[in-house]
Every structure is written in C-alpha cells, then in structure tokens.
ZAMARGU-4260 file (C-alpha; in steps of 0.2 Angstrom, whole numbers, plus 5000, padded with zeros to 4 digits):
<rodrens>
0) 4897/4906/4942 | 4902/4918/4956 | 4918/4928/4958 | 4924/4933/4975 | 4940/4941/4982
5) 4948/4932/4997 | 4963/4937/5008 | 4970/4920/5015 | 4980/4922/5030 | 4983/4904/5034
10) 4994/4891/5024 | 4982/4877/5027 | 4968/4887/5020 | 4978/4891/5005 | 4982/4873/5003
15) 4964/4869/5004 | 4960/4882/4990 | 4974/4875/4979 | 4967/4857/4982 | 4950/4863/4976
20) 4958/4871/4961 | 4967/4854/4956 | 4949/4846/4957 | 4942/4860/4946 | 4929/4865/4959
25) 4937/4883/4959 | 4948/4893/4948 | 4961/4905/4956 | 4962/4921/4945 | 4978/4930/4949
30) 4975/4947/4940 | 4957/4951/4942 | 4952/4968/4936 | 4939/4974/4948 | 4926/4986/4941
35) 4918/4992/4957 | 4912/5009/4963 | 4920/5005/4979 | 4937/5001/4971 | 4938/5013/4956
40) 4953/5014/4944 | 4966/5002/4939 | 4977/4993/4952 | 4993/5002/4958 | 5010/4994/4959
45) 5020/4996/4974 | 5032/5008/4964 | 5017/5018/4958 | 5009/5019/4976 | 5026/5025/4983
50) 5027/5038/4969 | 5010/5044/4973 | 5014/5045/4992 | 5030/5055/4988 | 5021/5067/4976
55) 5007/5070/4990 | 5021/5073/5003 | 5028/5087/4992 | 5012/5095/4987 | 5008/5112/4995
60) 4997/5110/5010 | 4981/5121/5014 | 4977/5127/5032 | 4963/5118/5040 | 4953/5134/5043
65) 4954/5138/5024 | 4949/5121/5019 | 4934/5122/5030 | 4928/5138/5023 | 4930/5132/5005
70) 4920/5117/5008 | 4907/5126/5017 | 4905/5137/5002 | 4904/5123/4991 | 4891/5114/5002
75) 4880/5130/5000 | 4882/5130/4981 | 4877/5112/4980 | 4863/5114/4991 | 4857/5129/4981
80) 4858/5119/4965 | 4848/5104/4972 | 4834/5114/4979
</rodrens>
C-alpha cells in the first residue's frame, strides 16, 4: 500500500479517481493526518488561518537592520557552538 496526496484540477480526472474507488482499486481518504517534517503540525481551518494572519498583522514589527544584526549574532553563537 502507498499513500499519496493529490490536487485534482479537472472534473474528468476526479471522475476517474471516483470510478477507481468504486472498483476498490483506490481509497480516497478525506482527513489524512500528515506526519511530515515538511508539513509539521495539525491542519488549520480557514478560520484559524485567518485568525493567525490577523494576529500577525497586529504584532509589533522589527526594523530590518535590527533583525539582520540579531541573526548575525545568533549565527556567530551557533558557529561557535558547532566548532
């Protein structure tokens, strides 16, 4: 058994997948929990996503120069720890 994630952009393709499902060649899993380092965490609903964006927009910003300096210092610390 292999599990894959597909995005189907064509109605005929979706019909073909559904046809394969009725013949028990494939099984469509609607709520698949993906445990992948590329996609960590639980799925977000649209409401949760909108709230996340709203909170991010209201968060205090940091000047670019300050962020550069902070990350340069962190990089030096990490490099010192890994030598």
